[in-house]
N, C-alpha and C positions, 0 to 999 in steps of 0.2 A: 859591768865588768871592771875589774881593778886595773890600775895602771900597769903597763908593760914593765917587766923586770928583766934583768940579765940572768944568765945561768949562774953566775957567781952569787947573785942575790939569793937564788934558790938554794944553793949549796950551804948557805949560812944557817938555814932552818934545819935543825937536826931532828928528823922524824924517825922514830924507832918503833919496832914492834915489841910488845910485851904481853905477858899473860896475867890476867887478874887472879890474884891469889886470895884476896879477901874483899868482900863488899859489905858495907854496913850503912844503916840509916844515917841521915844527916838532917835531923829535925830542926836544927838551929839555922839552917840556910833560909834566906829570904824567898828563893824560888825552890820548888821541890828538887832535891838532889840526892845523890848517893856518894858516899865516900868509898874510894877504891884504893887498894894496895896493889901495885902492878910490878911484876918482876921483869925488869929490862935486861936481865943477864948479868954476868960477872963484871963487865966493864962499867956499867951504870948502876946496877943494884936494884933494890926495891924502892919505889917512889910512891908518894901519895898524890891522889888527884880527887877533885870534886867534880862530878859530872851531872848535868841536868838531863838525865836519861830515864826518868821514872815512868814515862808513858809506855815505852816499849820493853823495858827491862825491869827485873826485880832481883833481889839479892841472890836468889837461888840460881837464876840462869846467867849470872855474870861470872861466877868463879870458874876458872878454867878457860874462859874465852880470851882469845888473842885480840888485842886492840892496838891502834896506832896512837902515838903521843909525841908531842913536841917536847924534847927533853932539855933544850937549852934556853928556855925562857927563865927569867928570875922567878923564885917562889912568889906566890900570891896569897895574902891572908884573906880568907873568906870566913868571916865571923871568928869562931874559936879554932878554925882548922887552917893549916898551912898547906896549900896545894903546891906541889913541886913540879908537876908536868901538866900540859894541856892535852887532855884526851880528845881525839878528833872524831867528828861526826858530821852528818848532814841533816838539814831540816827536811822533814817530809812535807806533804802538801798542807798539813795542819800546823806545821811549825814545831812538831815534836822531833827530838834528836834521834837519829839512827846512827849507831856507831860505825866508823870506818874500820875496816879489817881486811886481812888477807883472805883469799879464797882457799888457800891451802896452808897448813901449819909451816912455820919457819922458825929457826932458832931465835929465842928471846935476844933482843939487843940489835938485831940486824937493822941496818939503816935503809930508809927508802931511797932508792936510786932513780 
């Protein structure tokens, strides 16, 4: 378990919901990954993300899916790709990533409360 934080610490992490509008292969990545374009609504816009989600997801079943992402981390260069948000997920029993998502649709850009 991580160290205890305050509610103010939690509030500094800006987690938003967005819809994947494009998914493409990322063969240059060291670990198998997929490049995502995610629409976080009019306030934040469309952002790029690299996600190591190739075990449970493919390009066809990602487009249109809502995902959660941290939108206030600085961009990260991953090989030739600049990832702008951290797409969130959990490891399954085998260590493969399962995306974190809402159980009902919500407007793009809504903040996790």
